[in-house]
C-alpha positions in Angstrom: 20.2 -5.0 2.0 16.6 -5.0 3.0 15.0 -7.4 0.4 14.2 -10.9 1.6 14.3 -13.2 -1.5 14.3 -16.9 -1.3 17.5 -18.8 -2.3 16.0 -19.6 -5.7 14.3 -16.2 -6.4 15.5 -14.0 -9.2 14.0 -10.9 -10.8 11.6 -12.3 -13.4 8.9 -10.8 -15.6 5.3 -11.9 -15.1 4.6 -11.5 -18.8 4.8 -14.1 -21.6 8.4 -14.4 -22.8 9.2 -12.2 -25.8 12.1 -12.9 -28.2 15.7 -12.6 -26.9 18.0 -10.3 -28.7 19.6 -13.4 -30.3 16.2 -14.1 -31.9 16.0 -10.8 -33.6 17.7 -11.1 -36.9 17.3 -9.9 -40.5 15.1 -12.9 -41.3 12.5 -12.1 -38.7 12.5 -8.3 -38.7 12.6 -5.8 -41.5 14.5 -2.5 -41.3 11.6 -0.6 -39.6 11.4 -3.3 -36.8 15.0 -3.7 -36.1 17.1 -2.7 -33.1 18.3 0.8 -32.3 21.1 2.3 -30.3 22.0 0.5 -27.1 20.7 1.8 -23.7 23.0 2.1 -20.8 22.2 1.6 -17.1 24.7 2.6 -14.4 24.6 2.1 -10.6 26.9 2.5 -7.7 26.5 0.3 -4.6 28.1 0.3 -1.1 27.7 -2.3 1.6 29.7 -4.3 4.2 29.8 -7.6 6.0 31.2 -8.4 9.5 33.5 -11.3 10.3 34.3 -12.4 13.8 38.0 -12.9 13.3 41.2 -10.9 12.9 42.2 -9.5 9.5 44.8 -12.1 8.6 42.3 -15.0 9.2 39.7 -13.3 7.0 42.3 -12.4 4.4 43.5 -16.0 4.2 39.9 -17.2 3.7 39.2 -14.7 0.9 42.5 -15.6 -0.8 41.4 -19.2 -1.1 38.2 -18.4 -3.1 38.5 -21.6 -5.1 37.5 -23.4 -1.9 34.3 -21.5 -1.3 33.1 -19.4 -4.3 31.2 -22.2 -6.0 29.2 -23.2 -3.0 28.6 -19.6 -1.8 27.3 -18.5 -5.2 24.7 -21.3 -5.4 22.0 -21.3 -6.8 23.7 -19.3 -9.5 25.4 -21.5 -12.0 29.2 -21.1 -11.7 32.1 -22.4 -13.9 35.8 -21.8 -13.4 37.3 -20.2 -16.5 40.8 -19.4 -15.1 42.9 -19.5 -12.0 41.1 -16.5 -10.4 38.1 -16.2 -12.7 34.6 -17.6 -12.9 31.6 -17.5 -15.3 28.2 -16.9 -13.6 24.7 -17.2 -14.9 22.7 -14.8 -12.8 19.2 -15.8 -13.8 16.4 -14.4 -16.0 15.3 -10.8 -15.3 13.7 -8.0 -17.2 10.6 -5.8 -17.6 7.8 -5.1 -20.2 7.8 -8.8 -21.1 11.4 -8.6 -22.3 13.9 -10.9 -20.6 17.7 -11.4 -20.6 19.6 -14.1 -18.8 23.1 -12.6 -18.4 26.2 -14.6 -18.2 29.2 -12.7 -16.9 32.9 -13.5 -16.3 34.4 -12.2 -13.1 38.1 -12.1 -12.2 38.8 -12.1 -8.5 42.2 -10.3 -8.5 44.7 -11.1 -5.8 44.7 -8.6 -2.9 46.8 -5.5 -2.9 47.5 -4.2 0.6 44.2 -5.5 1.9 42.1 -4.4 -1.0 40.5 -7.0 -3.3 39.2 -6.1 -6.7 36.7 -7.9 -9.0 36.5 -7.1 -12.7 34.7 -8.4 -15.7 36.5 -10.7 -18.1 35.4 -12.4 -21.3 33.9 -15.8 -21.0 35.8 -18.1 -23.5 33.6 -19.3 -26.3 30.6 -17.2 -25.2 29.2 -14.2 -27.1 26.7 -12.0 -25.3 23.3 -11.7 -27.0 23.0 -7.9 -27.3 24.2 -6.9 -23.9 27.4 -6.0 -22.1 28.2 -6.0 -18.4 31.0 -3.9 -16.8 31.4 -5.0 -13.2 34.0 -3.3 -11.1 34.1 -4.0 -7.3 36.6 -3.2 -4.6 36.6 -4.8 -1.1 38.7 -3.5 1.7 39.3 -5.2 5.0 39.2 -3.1 8.2 40.0 -4.7 11.6 38.4 -3.6 14.8 37.1 -4.9 18.1 33.5 -5.9 18.4 31.8 -4.2 21.5 29.7 -7.3 22.3 32.6 -9.6 22.9 34.5 -10.1 26.2 37.9 -8.6 26.4 40.6 -11.2 25.7 38.2 -13.7 24.1 39.1 -15.5 20.9 36.3 -13.7 19.1 37.2 -10.2 20.3 38.6 -9.2 17.0 36.2 -8.4 14.2 37.0 -7.6 10.5 34.6 -5.6 8.4 34.7 -6.3 4.7 33.7 -2.9 3.2 32.8 -3.1 -0.5 31.7 -0.9 -3.3 30.5 -1.8 -6.8 30.2 0.2 -10.0 28.0 -1.7 -12.4 27.2 -0.7 -16.0 24.9 -2.7 -18.2 24.4 -1.9 -21.8 21.5 -3.5 -23.6 20.6 -3.4 -27.3 16.8 -3.3 -27.0 14.6 -4.2 -30.0 12.4 -1.4 -31.4 9.3 -2.5 -29.7 10.9 -1.6 -26.4 12.4 1.6 -27.7 8.9 2.7 -28.7 8.3 3.3 -25.0 9.1 6.7 -23.5 12.8 6.9 -22.8 12.4 8.1 -19.1 10.2 5.0 -18.4 12.8 2.6 -20.0 15.7 4.3 -18.0 13.8 4.4 -14.7 12.6 0.8 -15.0 16.0 -0.5 -16.1 17.7 1.2 -13.2 15.2 -0.2 -10.7 15.6 -3.7 -12.0 19.4 -3.4 -11.9 19.3 -2.3 -8.3 17.0 -5.1 -7.3 19.2 -7.7 -9.0 22.3 -6.4 -7.3 20.6 -6.2 -3.9 19.3 -9.7 -4.1 22.5 -11.3 -5.5 24.8 -9.4 -3.1 22.6 -10.1 -0.1 22.6 -13.8 -0.9 26.4 -13.9 -1.5 27.1 -11.8 1.7 25.0 -14.1 3.8 26.4 -17.3 2.4 30.0 -16.1 2.6 29.5 -15.1 6.3 27.9 -18.4 7.1 30.6 -20.4 5.3 33.4 -18.5 6.9 32.1 -18.7 10.5 31.1 -22.4 10.1 34.5 -23.3 8.7 36.3 -21.6 11.6 34.0 -22.7 14.3 32.8 -19.2 15.1 29.3 -17.8 15.9 27.7 -15.7 13.2 27.6 -11.9 13.8 24.3 -10.3 14.7 22.8 -8.2 12.0 23.8 -5.0 13.8 26.5 -3.0 12.0 27.9 -1.5 15.2 31.6 -2.0 15.6 34.6 -0.1 16.8 
């Protein structure tokens, strides 16, 4: 993750805000100005984060997500909606002067043989305004020995959290967006989607790493990904 956003930075348009999809109804648009078929954007992401501890210690921390998820997800707004699920407001983002502020429910499923999965779930009492998010992530814990540590030291063990994410966002654009060439819409949407995920995942990765190592009295790993 190479981008360097500030803690409060999200993808935002520099244009004047245009109507949200929830503003576009039969009273404000006639049939020739309405919305068309939804546009779908899909992306696959792979990354990892290093933890200077053995696998059981890291697993125990991840299992207790109710203790750390809210503070690590900040500044995103987070609300608990179930035992293992949360509703997140990611922030405003968009292009061509058109913005959305997605709210998504995520279910952090209990681990299955060292593999954690995160999937989208409905947010009670909330109806998406013309968009759908399908979030499917898998995190696998792999234990190794960090080459920079001294043999026999307490921090000799390192666990790498390897994750991959398949993300699909479907948006019901109004006709003034659909008037643009389809390749431009698709290319711009894919780029914005990648930027959002890079920024959000980078922030979460850093905060989870910091929170884990601070809570266990351990030094933070260097940014190098080398491990054995």
